[in-house]
N, C-alpha and C positions, 0 to 999 in steps of 0.2 A: 460679452463676455465668452471664452472658449475654453474648455478645460482639456488639456491631453494627456491622456495616461498610457506609459511606456511601461515597458521592463515586464511582460506577462508572465505568470507562471501558467502553462498548458498543462492540462490533466485531460489524459483520454479515458474516454468514458463509451462505452459499448457495449452489446449483448451478446453473451453466448448459450446458443438454444441447445440445450441436451432436452431428450425427452424425459418423461417422468421416471420410467424404468432404468433408464441410466446413471440419473441422478441420485435414486434409491439405490443403487448399489453402491456410489459413492459415499452418503449418506451412511450407509451399513459400515461401511469400512473403516469411517473416520469415527464410528460410534465405538468400533473395537479398538482403536488405535487410544482412545480416552480410557476404556476400559483398565488397557494394559500400560499403562502411565509407568514409563520407568523412572519417574523421579516427583511423585505425589507432593511430596513437602514444598517443593519449589512453586506451587499454585498457591496465590494469596485470595482469602473467602472472595473478596470483591472482583478478582482478576477473570480475565477469560481464560481459558483452557487453552495452550497454544503448544502444538505438537513438535515445534522445534527445541523445545525446553523439557520435551517427553520421552525424545528418543524418535520421535518421526518427521525429519526433517529432510528426506528425500522421496518428497511422494512421486516425483517424477518417474521413478525407479521401480514401481508399481504399476503392473499392466493393468491392472483396471482405471488406472488413470491416464491410460496412452492418449484417447481420444480428445482427452479435456486439454491436455499438452498440446496436441496439434494445433488447437482453435486457438489456445493461448499463445502459440510461435505467430500464428496469423495476425493477431490483435495487435502483437510487438511491432510487427513488420509493417502496421499500416500508421502505428506512430512515430517509427522513424522515417517513414515516406512525408507524414505531415510536416517535419521538422527538416525536410530535404536532407537526411544524412544518406551517404551512399553504402548500404549493406553490405556489397559486393566486397570491400575494402575490409570487412571486419568478420571476425569469427566471435558468434555470440553462444554465452555458455548459460545455462541455468546453474546458478549455484546451489541453490536449495529451495525446497518449497515444503509447507507445511499447512496444516489446516489449525483452525480457532473455532471455540464452541463456546457461546454466551447465552445465559441465563439470567433471568430477572434484574438485578442491578450492574450484573457483572460488564467489566469494560477493558479495553485495552487503553494502556495510559500513553502519553504523549512520548512521542519515539522516534529515532530515525534509522535508517539502514546505512552506515558509513563503511560498511565491509563492499557492497556492489552500486552498481550506477543504475539503473532501472530496478523498481519494484511494481508488484499491480496486487490486487485484491480481486478475487471472483468470488459471488455470492450465492452460494451453492444452495442455501435455505434460509428465506428472509422475509419474516412476517411485514408488511407493511409500515407497524408501528414499532418496530424494533430500533434500535439505536442508529443515528447516522453517522456518516463519516466525516472527520475533522480535518482541515488543514491549519497550520499554525503558520503565522507571516514572523519569522525572526527578524526580519530588515527592518520593517515598518518606517517605510521611507517618507512618508507623509508626518512624521512624527518629529515635529520641529523644537520640541519641549518635552524632555524626557517624561514616560509615561504618561503623557497627555489624555492619549486615548485608552490606556491600559491601567488606570488608577480608578479602585473605585470610591475613594474620597472625593476625588474631581468629578466623576461621573455623579455622586449622589449630590454634590453642591451644583450641579449643572454647569461647568465650567466650559463644558461640551455639551450642547444641546441636544445631540442623537447621534449614535456611531453609526454611519454610511459604509457603504460598499470601499473607499478609498481610506478609510481610518480603520477598518476592520481588524485585530490583530488575530481573529481566526473567522473560516469559513466553512459552514456546515452544509452537506448536500447528501440526500436520500437515496442514495443507491440502491435500488430494486433488488429483488432475486431475479437472476442469471446475469448481472451486469459485472461487467469485468470494469477497474480501474486500474490505471497505469501512470505512473509518476516519478519525477528522479528520486534516488533513493535517499539523498541528503534534506528531503523536505520532511518538514517535523508535522507528525500525524499520530490522531488517536480516534477512538470512538466514543460519544455519548455515554453516561451513565443514565439509564433509564430503567423503569421497573416493566417496560412490556417486552423485553426479552424473550422469546420463546423458542428458545434451543436454536439460536440464531449460529449459522454453520458458514463460515468464509475459507478461503483457499489463497493462501498467500506465497509469494516466491519471490527470490532474489535472481536479477539478471546483470552480468559482467560481460564487456566487450573488450576484445582483444585486438590490436593491431594485426592483420595477418603478413604486413611488411612494414618494418618501424625505421628502414633505413632513412636517415637523413629527416626524421621526425623527430620534434621535441618534446609533444605530448604525446598521449596514448602510452597505455600499458604494452609493453612487445611481448609477442607471444611465445606462451610458456614454454615452446619447442628450442627456445633460444635460451632460456633459463640455466642454471648449475644448482644444483643442489649443495649446500654447504653442510 
């Protein structure tokens, strides 16, 4: 017997090595942002603090983050190279970027970023026991009976003896401090809810791609230089 696995989702994982002094400068700046939150009522008690909802969604405009975003650009280019995408035919724009802070059981709920093409998360500060990054499979390609691999009652009664990689609806992996994760923005993702979060700080962002020349193209977003404001 031979099983073939097709249609993989490719998630980029690499490290960005800032020195301790550089990281402390960024951490201090992010903690100031949290202190000066502009929409504190938006944050729920068990949810992580997210800078994009608090008036701090353009970290790349902050000079203190300049070196970090140069390195993030390098990693995005590596991901595009892996996918064999011709970078020279695209203009790449960072749409927004923000920090998140999690303590105790605070978590980031399942969501996706439909306004962009690629997203990333860089772990600036993370204890080994902090919450893991979770990816959610919305297609469930092997689920030949609806909810067969996702129903508590079916699992409790052992209709499925064991959830394995081909039948899992979620996959979690333990990104470490200094890791950057890059993935298609449409991918549903979240973080675990664990008691061990110790001021976990990550920096997330959204990237969009425009065609430099869209003549005769059916897809890709035309360059904004050709747009007309209504």
